[in-house]
Z-matrix of the N, CA and C atoms (Angstrom, degrees):
N
C 1 1.442
C 2 1.524 1 108.22
N 3 1.313 2 116.16 1 140.33
C 4 1.457 3 121.43 2 177.19
C 5 1.524 4 107.22 3 -114.32
N 6 1.325 5 115.72 4 121.42
C 7 1.459 6 121.74 5 -177.07
C 8 1.528 7 108.85 6 -112.02
N 9 1.343 8 115.67 7 122.72
C 10 1.459 9 121.44 8 177.43
C 11 1.528 10 111.73 9 -120.10
N 12 1.316 11 117.20 10 -18.80
C 13 1.457 12 122.82 11 -177.28
C 14 1.531 13 110.58 12 -62.61
N 15 1.327 14 116.53 13 122.10
C 16 1.474 15 121.64 14 -174.63
C 17 1.530 16 112.24 15 -61.27
N 18 1.324 17 118.06 16 -34.50
C 19 1.465 18 120.49 17 177.93
C 20 1.527 19 110.26 18 -64.82
N 21 1.336 20 116.17 19 -43.68
C 22 1.470 21 120.80 20 178.08
C 23 1.524 22 111.04 21 -67.08
N 24 1.337 23 117.42 22 -39.75
C 25 1.467 24 120.38 23 178.44
C 26 1.524 25 110.10 24 -60.45
N 27 1.313 26 117.00 25 -40.43
C 28 1.468 27 120.80 26 177.79
C 29 1.527 28 110.10 27 -66.17
N 30 1.307 29 116.91 28 -41.97
C 31 1.468 30 120.84 29 179.82
C 32 1.532 31 110.87 30 -62.90
N 33 1.321 32 116.63 31 -38.33
C 34 1.471 33 120.05 32 -178.46
C 35 1.523 34 112.66 33 -66.07
N 36 1.325 35 117.64 34 -18.39
C 37 1.469 36 119.72 35 178.13
C 38 1.523 37 111.66 36 -65.12
N 39 1.326 38 116.56 37 -14.75
C 40 1.461 39 121.61 38 178.95
C 41 1.526 40 112.90 39 -92.55
N 42 1.315 41 117.20 40 -1.30
C 43 1.466 42 121.02 41 -177.73
C 44 1.520 43 112.82 42 -69.18
N 45 1.325 44 115.95 43 -26.90
C 46 1.462 45 121.43 44 -175.14
C 47 1.524 46 108.18 45 -159.45
N 48 1.339 47 117.49 46 152.65
C 49 1.464 48 118.63 47 175.94
C 50 1.528 49 113.03 48 -64.41
N 51 1.315 50 117.32 49 -13.82
C 52 1.461 51 122.40 50 -177.41
C 53 1.530 52 112.37 51 -99.36
N 54 1.341 53 117.31 52 3.69
C 55 1.466 54 121.35 53 -173.75
C 56 1.523 55 112.94 54 -102.03
N 57 1.310 56 118.00 55 21.69
C 58 1.466 57 121.44 56 -175.03
C 59 1.523 58 113.58 57 -66.65
N 60 1.327 59 119.00 58 -15.04
C 61 1.465 60 121.37 59 -179.04
C 62 1.516 61 112.88 60 -86.65
N 63 1.318 62 118.98 61 -7.76
C 64 1.467 63 119.58 62 -173.95
C 65 1.527 64 114.41 63 -60.78
N 66 1.345 65 120.82 64 -34.46
C 67 1.470 66 117.73 65 178.04
C 68 1.528 67 113.39 66 -64.19
N 69 1.322 68 117.68 67 -23.72
C 70 1.463 69 122.10 68 -179.29
C 71 1.524 70 112.57 69 -92.01
N 72 1.339 71 117.36 70 -9.10
C 73 1.465 72 120.99 71 -178.55
C 74 1.523 73 110.35 72 -71.09
N 75 1.319 74 115.82 73 148.71
C 76 1.463 75 120.63 74 174.64
C 77 1.527 76 109.76 75 -70.28
N 78 1.316 77 114.77 76 -35.08
C 79 1.457 78 121.58 77 -178.46
C 80 1.531 79 108.33 78 -156.50
N 81 1.318 80 115.41 79 151.70
C 82 1.456 81 121.43 80 172.53
C 83 1.523 82 107.16 81 -122.37
N 84 1.310 83 115.30 82 133.78
C 85 1.461 84 121.51 83 176.82
C 86 1.519 85 107.27 84 -109.07
N 87 1.333 86 116.23 85 127.82
C 88 1.460 87 121.18 86 177.41
C 89 1.525 88 106.71 87 -107.97
N 90 1.316 89 115.93 88 115.14
C 91 1.463 90 121.99 89 178.87
C 92 1.526 91 107.70 90 -91.12
N 93 1.325 92 115.38 91 126.29
C 94 1.467 93 120.92 92 -176.97
C 95 1.527 94 109.97 93 -124.14
N 96 1.326 95 114.65 94 157.37
C 97 1.451 96 120.30 95 176.65
C 98 1.512 97 110.81 96 -127.26
N 99 1.317 98 115.52 97 153.83
C 100 1.456 99 122.10 98 175.98
C 101 1.528 100 108.02 99 -124.78
N 102 1.339 101 116.76 100 96.38
C 103 1.465 102 119.91 101 -177.31
C 104 1.532 103 113.89 102 -57.48
N 105 1.308 104 118.01 103 -23.03
C 106 1.467 105 120.45 104 -179.40
C 107 1.534 106 111.91 105 -70.59
N 108 1.319 107 117.74 106 -17.01
C 109 1.463 108 121.11 107 -178.89
C 110 1.528 109 113.57 108 -95.10
N 111 1.324 110 117.07 109 -5.78
C 112 1.466 111 118.62 110 -176.19
C 113 1.528 112 111.73 111 -80.26
N 114 1.312 113 115.19 112 149.31
C 115 1.469 114 120.82 113 177.70
C 116 1.518 115 111.48 114 -81.61
N 117 1.337 116 116.10 115 -35.14
C 118 1.460 117 120.93 116 -177.83
C 119 1.521 118 108.37 117 -124.19
N 120 1.307 119 115.94 118 127.26
C 121 1.466 120 122.58 119 -174.55
C 122 1.532 121 111.33 120 -54.12
N 123 1.333 122 115.45 121 129.30
C 124 1.451 123 121.71 122 175.12
C 125 1.517 124 116.26 123 91.16
N 126 1.326 125 117.57 124 -10.68
C 127 1.459 126 119.88 125 -177.32
C 128 1.524 127 112.99 126 -73.57
N 129 1.325 128 118.54 127 -16.27
C 130 1.463 129 120.64 128 -179.53
C 131 1.521 130 110.77 129 -59.44
N 132 1.338 131 117.41 130 -32.67
C 133 1.471 132 120.64 131 179.64
C 134 1.527 133 109.89 132 -65.69
N 135 1.322 134 117.27 133 -42.94
C 136 1.462 135 120.45 134 178.02
C 137 1.531 136 111.11 135 -66.44
N 138 1.316 137 116.24 136 -39.87
C 139 1.471 138 120.08 137 179.04
C 140 1.528 139 110.98 138 -62.75
N 141 1.331 140 116.59 139 -44.28
C 142 1.468 141 120.22 140 179.21
C 143 1.526 142 111.02 141 -66.78
N 144 1.329 143 117.14 142 -38.58
C 145 1.467 144 120.69 143 177.90
C 146 1.522 145 110.63 144 -61.64
N 147 1.315 146 116.99 145 -43.11
C 148 1.463 147 120.81 146 178.43
C 149 1.527 148 110.59 147 -64.46
N 150 1.320 149 117.26 148 -40.01
C 151 1.469 150 120.57 149 178.37
C 152 1.523 151 110.62 150 -62.81
N 153 1.334 152 116.97 151 -43.75
C 154 1.469 153 120.62 152 179.17
C 155 1.523 154 110.17 153 -61.49
N 156 1.313 155 117.01 154 -46.95
C 157 1.461 156 120.40 155 -178.78
C 158 1.522 157 111.16 156 -61.36
N 159 1.321 158 117.36 157 -40.13
C 160 1.468 159 120.37 158 178.21
C 161 1.524 160 111.46 159 -65.10
N 162 1.319 161 117.69 160 -37.99
C 163 1.468 162 121.38 161 176.75
C 164 1.520 163 109.69 162 -64.08
N 165 1.330 164 117.28 163 -43.46
C 166 1.469 165 120.93 164 178.89
C 167 1.526 166 111.45 165 -62.08
N 168 1.320 167 117.03 166 -42.79
C 169 1.473 168 121.10 167 179.06
C 170 1.525 169 111.23 168 -64.39
N 171 1.319 170 117.19 169 -41.12
C 172 1.461 171 120.37 170 179.72
C 173 1.526 172 110.57 171 -67.03
N 174 1.327 173 117.20 172 -41.71
C 175 1.470 174 120.37 173 177.56
C 176 1.525 175 109.77 174 -58.50
N 177 1.317 176 117.12 175 -45.24
C 178 1.468 177 121.69 176 179.38
C 179 1.523 178 110.68 177 -61.22
N 180 1.331 179 116.51 178 -42.06
C 181 1.466 180 119.47 179 -178.85
C 182 1.530 181 111.62 180 -65.99
N 183 1.339 182 117.26 181 -23.39
C 184 1.466 183 121.82 182 178.53
C 185 1.526 184 112.43 183 -91.72
N 186 1.331 185 116.27 184 3.54
C 187 1.459 186 120.65 185 179.82
C 188 1.518 187 113.66 186 78.80
N 189 1.317 188 116.28 187 18.88
C 190 1.457 189 120.95 188 179.80
C 191 1.523 190 110.66 189 -99.86
N 192 1.306 191 115.11 190 162.85
C 193 1.451 192 120.40 191 172.43
C 194 1.518 193 108.24 192 -100.12
N 195 1.313 194 116.43 193 146.64
C 196 1.473 195 120.66 194 178.84
C 197 1.520 196 108.30 195 -148.70
N 198 1.324 197 114.78 196 143.45
C 199 1.458 198 121.29 197 -178.92
C 200 1.526 199 109.01 198 -128.25
N 201 1.327 200 115.97 199 129.25
C 202 1.462 201 122.59 200 176.92
C 203 1.517 202 107.47 201 -88.91
N 204 1.332 203 115.75 202 117.57
C 205 1.462 204 122.17 203 177.87
C 206 1.526 205 108.22 204 -110.23
N 207 1.316 206 115.63 205 111.84
C 208 1.462 207 119.77 206 -177.78
C 209 1.524 208 110.23 207 -71.03
N 210 1.319 209 115.98 208 134.91
C 211 1.463 210 122.23 209 176.16
C 212 1.527 211 110.54 210 -117.04
N 213 1.322 212 116.15 211 -53.50
C 214 1.462 213 121.45 212 176.80
C 215 1.524 214 108.58 213 -80.31
N 216 1.309 215 119.94 214 136.88
C 217 1.447 216 131.61 215 12.35
C 218 1.541 217 114.96 216 -102.06
N 219 1.312 218 119.12 217 24.48
C 220 1.465 219 121.26 218 -178.97
C 221 1.529 220 108.33 219 -78.25
N 222 1.329 221 116.08 220 109.36
C 223 1.461 222 121.60 221 -173.17
C 224 1.526 223 113.89 222 -54.51
N 225 1.345 224 117.39 223 -42.60
C 226 1.473 225 119.52 224 -178.12
C 227 1.523 226 111.09 225 -61.86
N 228 1.327 227 116.82 226 -39.73
C 229 1.461 228 121.35 227 -179.27
C 230 1.523 229 111.11 228 -68.70
N 231 1.319 230 115.69 229 -43.92
C 232 1.463 231 121.10 230 179.51
C 233 1.528 232 109.59 231 -60.76
N 234 1.321 233 116.77 232 -47.24
C 235 1.467 234 120.82 233 -179.08
C 236 1.526 235 111.59 234 -66.76
N 237 1.321 236 117.32 235 -37.59
C 238 1.464 237 120.69 236 176.59
C 239 1.524 238 109.97 237 -58.07
N 240 1.331 239 116.74 238 -48.83
C 241 1.472 240 120.98 239 -179.00
C 242 1.520 241 111.60 240 -65.21
N 243 1.339 242 116.41 241 -40.66
C 244 1.466 243 119.45 242 178.27
C 245 1.530 244 110.41 243 -57.01
N 246 1.320 245 115.45 244 -46.32
C 247 1.460 246 120.37 245 -178.31
C 248 1.537 247 111.18 246 -69.40
N 249 1.320 248 117.18 247 -47.47
C 250 1.470 249 121.72 248 -175.90
C 251 1.521 250 112.86 249 -64.74
N 252 1.330 251 116.45 250 -32.62
C 253 1.466 252 120.59 251 -173.60
C 254 1.531 253 113.42 252 -113.91
N 255 1.335 254 116.53 253 8.30
C 256 1.478 255 121.60 254 179.51
C 257 1.526 256 112.03 255 55.01
N 258 1.320 257 115.78 256 47.87
C 259 1.467 258 121.51 257 -179.55
C 260 1.524 259 108.39 258 -86.98
N 261 1.335 260 118.23 259 128.96
C 262 1.470 261 121.20 260 179.59
C 263 1.528 262 112.49 261 -60.32
N 264 1.323 263 115.93 262 154.03
C 265 1.468 264 121.55 263 -176.06
C 266 1.524 265 114.03 264 -58.25
N 267 1.331 266 118.53 265 -34.28
C 268 1.464 267 120.12 266 -176.84
C 269 1.530 268 112.56 267 -75.89
N 270 1.341 269 117.38 268 -13.94
C 271 1.461 270 122.19 269 179.38
C 272 1.523 271 108.68 270 -96.26
N 273 1.321 272 116.58 271 133.63
C 274 1.468 273 121.07 272 -178.09
C 275 1.524 274 109.74 273 -109.78
N 276 1.343 275 116.99 274 116.90
C 277 1.463 276 119.29 275 173.98
C 278 1.530 277 109.04 276 -69.87
N 279 1.305 278 115.90 277 114.12
C 280 1.464 279 122.23 278 -172.76
C 281 1.526 280 112.54 279 -89.34
N 282 1.329 281 116.63 280 -46.21
C 283 1.465 282 120.46 281 -175.31
C 284 1.514 283 110.34 282 -154.36
N 285 1.319 284 114.37 283 155.71
C 286 1.456 285 122.81 284 173.54
C 287 1.525 286 106.35 285 -115.12
N 288 1.332 287 116.28 286 134.54
C 289 1.464 288 120.85 287 177.10
C 290 1.522 289 107.51 288 -121.42
N 291 1.323 290 115.88 289 114.66
C 292 1.465 291 121.08 290 175.13
C 293 1.527 292 107.49 291 -86.91
N 294 1.334 293 116.43 292 128.70
C 295 1.461 294 121.54 293 -176.58
C 296 1.526 295 109.30 294 -126.71
N 297 1.318 296 115.91 295 137.10
C 298 1.459 297 120.16 296 176.44
C 299 1.513 298 110.70 297 179.47
N 300 1.299 299 115.22 298 -168.99
C 301 1.459 300 120.01 299 176.31
C 302 1.522 301 107.82 300 -85.48
N 303 1.327 302 117.88 301 128.63
C 304 1.465 303 120.71 302 -176.56
C 305 1.528 304 111.52 303 -60.89
N 306 1.337 305 115.52 304 144.02
C 307 1.467 306 121.35 305 178.46
C 308 1.524 307 110.88 306 -72.16
N 309 1.317 308 116.56 307 -24.31
C 310 1.466 309 120.62 308 179.79
C 311 1.521 310 109.49 309 -140.98
N 312 1.309 311 115.89 310 154.46
C 313 1.459 312 121.38 311 178.87
C 314 1.520 313 109.02 312 -90.84
N 315 1.316 314 116.04 313 134.81
C 316 1.460 315 119.36 314 177.32
C 317 1.525 316 111.44 315 -89.68
N 318 1.320 317 116.01 316 2.57
C 319 1.452 318 119.78 317 -179.87
C 320 1.510 319 110.82 318 78.14
N 321 1.318 320 114.38 319 -178.07
C 322 1.454 321 119.44 320 -179.54
C 323 1.522 322 109.64 321 -75.28
N 324 1.307 323 115.08 322 133.53
C 325 1.461 324 121.04 323 178.01
C 326 1.516 325 107.69 324 -102.68
N 327 1.319 326 115.69 325 124.81
C 328 1.464 327 119.26 326 177.55
C 329 1.517 328 108.28 327 -85.58
N 330 1.306 329 114.71 328 125.51
C 331 1.451 330 120.67 329 -179.41
C 332 1.525 331 108.91 330 -103.12
N 333 1.303 332 115.13 331 135.97
C 334 1.455 333 120.18 332 179.43
C 335 1.521 334 110.05 333 -101.59
N 336 1.275 335 115.34 334 139.49
C 337 1.444 336 120.63 335 174.62
C 338 1.515 337 108.61 336 -77.78
N 339 1.302 338 116.86 337 148.74
C 340 1.459 339 120.52 338 -179.11
C 341 1.523 340 111.92 339 -59.86
N 342 1.333 341 117.62 340 -31.79
C 343 1.469 342 120.28 341 178.22
C 344 1.526 343 111.72 342 -61.88
N 345 1.317 344 116.95 343 -29.51
C 346 1.463 345 120.75 344 -178.81
C 347 1.521 346 113.41 345 -79.79
N 348 1.292 347 117.61 346 -6.52
C 349 1.474 348 121.17 347 -176.84
C 350 1.518 349 113.67 348 -91.35
N 351 1.303 350 117.10 349 0.83
C 352 1.478 351 120.36 350 -177.41
C 353 1.498 352 111.18 351 -71.09
């Protein structure tokens, strides 16, 4: 789900103590899973984790800031999102990703190649 509505972004700040930046985000992406569609029990969590990581990498490549806010498996957070976003019971809100332009620059990050770590 992609959330751009400022009222909803403000409401999502109450989903978790770590979600206070959502009202300032340009957009929030809610990654959800449907365990009924998986071929192998429990793999939906890995699939959603991979999707979140790919979104974070793409945001970084576009010069944006993004924050992964874990929701699942904390029942209160999952239920909050279900209610706030009218998510059906069979769908599990896994994570919230706040995306926008960072408020501060972290400077240049030096990346090491794996060959240099020997």
